[in-house]
One Martini backbone bead per residue (centre of mass of N, CA, C, O) as a GRO file, in nm:
protein
   56
    1MET     BB    1 -18.508  -3.756   3.093
    2LEU     BB    2 -18.242  -3.544   3.123
    3ASN     BB    3 -18.219  -3.215   3.068
    4ALA     BB    4 -17.928  -3.034   3.010
    5LYS     BB    5 -18.053  -2.739   2.999
    6THR     BB    6 -18.310  -2.749   3.222
    7LYS     BB    7 -18.309  -2.993   3.438
    8GLU     BB    8 -18.542  -3.172   3.334
    9ILE     BB    9 -18.787  -3.413   3.330
   10GLU     BB   10 -18.846  -3.640   3.059
   11SER     BB   11 -18.991  -3.805   2.823
   12SER     BB   12 -18.886  -4.132   2.698
   13GLY     BB   13 -18.692  -4.360   2.505
   14PHE     BB   14 -18.472  -4.609   2.416
   15SER     BB   15 -18.385  -4.464   2.142
   16LYS     BB   16 -18.224  -4.222   2.307
   17ILE     BB   17 -17.996  -4.397   2.371
   18LYS     BB   18 -17.648  -4.347   2.427
   19GLU     BB   19 -17.333  -4.353   2.418
   20GLY     BB   20 -17.247  -4.250   2.761
   21ASP     BB   21 -17.493  -4.287   2.907
   22SER     BB   22 -17.683  -4.275   3.199
   23VAL     BB   23 -17.847  -4.553   3.370
   24HIS     BB   24 -18.123  -4.561   3.599
   25PHE     BB   25 -18.264  -4.793   3.835
   26VAL     BB   26 -18.582  -4.874   3.976
   27VAL     BB   27 -18.660  -5.129   4.211
   28SER     BB   28 -18.853  -5.404   4.327
   29LYS     BB   29 -18.766  -5.621   4.601
   30THR     BB   30 -19.052  -5.757   4.690
   31ASN     BB   31 -19.081  -5.905   4.371
   32PRO     BB   32 -18.942  -6.166   4.304
   33GLY     BB   33 -18.865  -6.423   4.148
   34THR     BB   34 -18.840  -6.761   4.037
   35GLY     BB   35 -18.583  -6.946   4.016
   36LYS     BB   36 -18.430  -6.819   3.746
   37GLU     BB   37 -18.587  -6.532   3.830
   38LYS     BB   38 -18.470  -6.433   4.120
   39ASN     BB   39 -18.274  -6.190   3.975
   40ARG     BB   40 -18.539  -6.044   3.888
   41TYR     BB   41 -18.665  -5.715   3.810
   42ASP     BB   42 -18.880  -5.453   3.811
   43ALA     BB   43 -18.909  -5.154   3.670
   44VAL     BB   44 -19.022  -4.845   3.800
   45ARG     BB   45 -18.768  -4.661   3.718
   46ILE     BB   46 -18.615  -4.448   3.461
   47LEU     BB   47 -18.292  -4.282   3.431
   48MET     BB   48 -18.157  -4.051   3.193
   49ILE     BB   49 -17.814  -3.941   3.145
   50PRO     BB   50 -17.656  -3.744   2.956
   51GLN     BB   51 -17.334  -3.677   2.859
   52GLU     BB   52 -17.371  -3.363   2.847
   53PHE     BB   53 -17.419  -3.323   3.154
   54THR     BB   54 -17.136  -3.441   3.261
   55ALA     BB   55 -16.952  -3.236   3.077
   56GLN     BB   56 -17.014  -2.952   3.236
   0.00000   0.00000   0.00000
């Protein structure tokens, strides 16, 4: 999670996501699934930017 006051990245959980927040995912495209799963990728990194940061 990007801290809106200090602009530092902090550890956080999904429970901290609120409506209006931006969530960015980094995925590894080298290991896609097969069959029905071929369009699914594992998230390598997730960055959450709170709406308070974009409102400044």
